[in-house]
ROSE-4610 file (N, C-alpha, C; in Angstrom, 1 decimal, always signed):
// ROSE-4610
residu = [M/M/M/V/V/V/S/S/S/P/P/P/Q/Q/Q/Q/Q/Q/I/I/I/S/S/S/L/L/L/R/R/R/W/W/W/R/R/R/Q/Q/Q/L/L/L/F/F/F/C/C/C/T/T/T/G/G/G/P/P/P/I/I/I/T/T/T/E/E/E/E/E/E/T/T/T/F/F/F/Q/Q/Q/K/K/K/A/A/A/E/E/E/R/R/R/L/L/L/L/L/L/E/E/E/A/A/A/L/L/L/R/R/R/P/P/P/E/E/E/D/D/D/P/P/P/L/L/L/R/R/R/H/H/H/R/R/R/L/L/L/F/F/F/Q/Q/Q/E/E/E/L/L/L/Q/Q/Q/E/E/E/I/I/I/R/R/R/R/R/R/I/I/I/H/H/H/A/A/A/Q/Q/Q/K/K/K/R/R/R/P/P/P/S/S/S/H/H/H/K/K/K/P/P/P/S/S/S/K/K/K/R/R/R/L/L/L/Q/Q/Q/S/S/S/V/V/V]
num = [1/1/1/2/2/2/3/3/3/4/4/4/5/5/5/6/6/6/7/7/7/8/8/8/9/9/9/10/10/10/11/11/11/12/12/12/13/13/13/14/14/14/15/15/15/16/16/16/17/17/17/18/18/18/19/19/19/20/20/20/21/21/21/22/22/22/23/23/23/24/24/24/25/25/25/26/26/26/27/27/27/28/28/28/29/29/29/30/30/30/31/31/31/32/32/32/33/33/33/34/34/34/35/35/35/36/36/36/37/37/37/38/38/38/39/39/39/40/40/40/41/41/41/42/42/42/43/43/43/44/44/44/45/45/45/46/46/46/47/47/47/48/48/48/49/49/49/50/50/50/51/51/51/52/52/52/53/53/53/54/54/54/55/55/55/56/56/56/57/57/57/58/58/58/59/59/59/60/60/60/61/61/61/62/62/62/63/63/63/64/64/64/65/65/65/66/66/66/67/67/67/68/68/68/69/69/69/70/70/70/71/71/71/72/72/72]
x = [+0.8/+0.0/+0.9/+0.5/+1.2/+0.7/+1.6/+1.2/+0.8/+0.0/-0.5/+0.7/+1.8/+3.0/+3.6/+3.7/+4.2/+3.3/+2.0/+1.1/+1.3/+1.4/+1.6/+2.9/+4.0/+5.2/+5.1/+4.5/+4.3/+3.5/+2.5/+1.6/+2.4/+3.2/+4.0/+4.9/+5.6/+6.5/+5.7/+4.5/+3.7/+3.4/+3.1/+2.6/+3.7/+4.9/+5.9/+7.1/+7.0/+8.1/+7.5/+8.0/+7.5/+6.2/+5.8/+4.5/+3.3/+2.2/+1.0/+0.2/+0.1/-0.6/-1.8/-2.5/-3.6/-3.1/-1.9/-1.2/-1.0/-0.6/-0.4/-1.7/-2.8/-4.1/-4.5/-4.2/-4.5/-3.7/-2.4/-1.6/-2.1/-2.6/-3.1/-4.4/-5.2/-6.4/-6.1/-5.1/-4.6/-4.1/-3.4/-3.0/-4.2/-5.2/-6.4/-7.1/-7.1/-7.8/-7.0/-5.7/-5.0/-5.3/-6.0/-6.3/-7.7/-8.0/-9.3/-10.3/-11.5/-12.5/-12.7/-12.6/-12.8/-11.6/-10.5/-9.2/-9.3/-9.0/-9.0/-8.1/-6.9/-6.0/-6.6/-7.4/-8.1/-9.0/-9.7/-10.7/-9.9/-8.8/-8.0/-7.4/-6.8/-6.2/-7.2/-8.4/-9.4/-9.8/-10.0/-10.3/-9.2/-7.9/-6.8/-6.7/-7.0/-7.0/-8.1/-9.2/-10.3/-9.8/-9.1/-8.6/-7.5/-6.6/-5.6/-6.2/-7.2/-7.8/-8.4/-9.1/-9.7/-8.7/-7.6/-6.6/-5.9/-5.7/-5.0/-5.9/-7.2/-8.2/-8.2/-8.0/-8.0/-6.8/-5.7/-4.4/-4.3/-5.2/-5.1/-5.6/-4.9/-5.4/-6.7/-7.6/-8.9/-8.7/-9.7/-9.5/-9.5/-8.8/-8.7/-9.8/-10.4/-11.4/-10.7/-11.5/-11.0/-10.5/-9.7/-9.1/-10.2/-11.3/-12.4/-13.0/-13.2/-13.8/-12.8/-11.5/-10.6/-10.5/-10.7/-10.6/-11.8/-12.9/-14.1/-14.1]
y = [-1.2/+0.0/+1.3/+2.2/+3.5/+4.5/+5.2/+6.2/+7.4/+8.2/+9.5/+10.4/+10.3/+11.1/+10.7/+9.4/+8.9/+9.4/+9.3/+9.7/+11.2/+12.0/+13.4/+13.7/+13.0/+13.2/+12.8/+11.6/+11.2/+12.1/+12.7/+13.7/+14.9/+15.4/+16.6/+16.2/+15.1/+14.7/+14.5/+14.0/+13.8/+15.1/+16.1/+17.3/+18.4/+18.2/+19.2/+18.8/+17.6/+17.2/+16.7/+17.2/+16.8/+17.3/+17.0/+17.5/+16.8/+17.4/+16.8/+16.2/+14.9/+14.2/+13.4/+12.7/+11.8/+10.8/+10.3/+9.3/+9.9/+11.1/+11.8/+11.8/+12.1/+12.1/+10.7/+9.7/+8.3/+7.9/+8.3/+8.0/+8.7/+10.0/+10.7/+10.1/+9.6/+8.9/+7.6/+6.9/+5.7/+6.1/+7.2/+7.7/+8.0/+8.6/+8.9/+7.7/+6.7/+5.4/+4.7/+5.0/+4.3/+4.9/+6.1/+6.7/+6.2/+6.2/+5.9/+6.9/+6.6/+7.6/+8.7/+8.5/+9.5/+10.4/+10.0/+10.7/+12.2/+13.2/+14.6/+14.8/+14.1/+14.3/+13.9/+12.8/+12.4/+13.5/+14.1/+15.1/+16.3/+16.7/+17.9/+17.6/+16.4/+16.1/+15.9/+15.4/+15.3/+16.7/+17.6/+19.0/+19.6/+19.3/+19.8/+19.2/+17.9/+17.3/+17.9/+18.2/+18.8/+20.2/+20.9/+22.2/+22.1/+21.2/+20.9/+20.5/+19.7/+19.3/+20.5/+21.3/+22.5/+23.4/+23.7/+24.5/+23.9/+22.6/+21.9/+22.0/+21.8/+21.9/+23.3/+24.3/+25.7/+25.9/+25.3/+25.5/+24.7/+23.7/+22.9/+23.8/+23.8/+24.6/+24.1/+25.0/+24.7/+24.7/+24.2/+24.2/+25.6/+25.9/+27.2/+27.4/+28.6/+28.8/+28.8/+28.5/+28.4/+29.8/+29.9/+31.1/+32.0/+31.4/+32.2/+33.0/+32.4/+33.1/+34.1/+33.9/+34.8/+36.1/+36.0/+37.2/+38.1/+37.6/+38.4/+39.5]
z = [+0.0/+0.0/+0.0/-0.7/-0.9/+0.1/+0.8/+1.8/+1.1/+1.8/+1.3/+0.9/+1.7/+1.4/+0.1/-0.1/-1.4/-2.6/-2.4/-3.5/-3.7/-2.7/-2.9/-3.6/-3.3/-4.0/-5.5/-5.7/-7.1/-7.9/-7.2/-7.9/-8.4/-7.5/-7.8/-9.0/-8.9/-10.0/-11.3/-11.2/-12.4/-13.2/-12.4/-13.1/-13.2/-12.5/-12.5/-13.4/-14.0/-14.9/-16.2/-17.3/-18.6/-19.0/-20.2/-20.7/-20.1/-20.0/-19.5/-20.7/-20.6/-21.7/-21.1/-22.0/-21.5/-20.6/-20.8/-20.0/-18.6/-18.5/-17.2/-16.4/-17.1/-16.4/-16.0/-16.7/-16.3/-15.1/-15.1/-13.9/-12.7/-12.9/-11.8/-11.2/-12.1/-11.6/-10.9/-11.3/-10.6/-9.2/-9.1/-7.8/-6.9/-7.4/-6.6/-6.1/-7.0/-6.6/-5.5/-5.3/-4.3/-2.9/-2.9/-1.6/-1.2/+0.1/+0.6/+0.2/-0.1/-0.5/+0.4/+1.7/+2.7/+3.0/+2.4/+2.6/+2.1/+2.9/+2.5/+1.3/+1.3/+0.2/-1.1/-1.1/-2.3/-2.8/-1.9/-2.3/-2.9/-2.2/-2.7/-4.1/-4.2/-5.5/-6.6/-6.3/-7.3/-7.8/-6.9/-7.3/-8.1/-7.7/-8.5/-9.9/-10.0/-11.3/-12.2/-11.7/-12.5/-13.0/-12.2/-12.5/-13.6/-13.4/-14.4/-15.7/-15.7/-17.0/-17.7/-16.9/-17.5/-18.1/-17.4/-17.9/-19.2/-19.1/-20.2/-21.4/-21.3/-22.4/-23.0/-22.2/-22.8/-23.6/-23.2/-23.9/-25.2/-25.4/-26.6/-27.8/-28.9/-30.0/-30.6/-30.7/-31.3/-32.9/-33.6/-35.0/-35.5/-36.6/-37.1/-38.1/-38.2/-39.2/-40.6/-41.6/-42.9/-43.4/-44.4/-44.9/-45.4/-45.9/-46.4/-45.3/-44.2/-43.0/-42.4/-42.5/-41.9/-42.7/-44.0/-44.9/-44.9/-44.3/-44.3/-43.3]
C-alpha cells in the first residue's frame, strides 16, 4: 500500500516534470484510486485534477477557421 505522502510526492512529480498528456491524467487517476474515498488528500487532489484538466483543455489549439472566413 502506498502512503499519502508517497502519493503526494508522485503527484507533484507527475505534473511538474515533462508534458501533460492523456497518460499523465490516467496516472493521476490511478494515484487517486490508491487513496481511501474519505481521505481529504483524495478530495483535494481530485479538485486539483479537475482544474488541471480545465486549464489543459483551454491550452489545446482549437480548429482554425478556414481562410475564407478569416478574410471576411
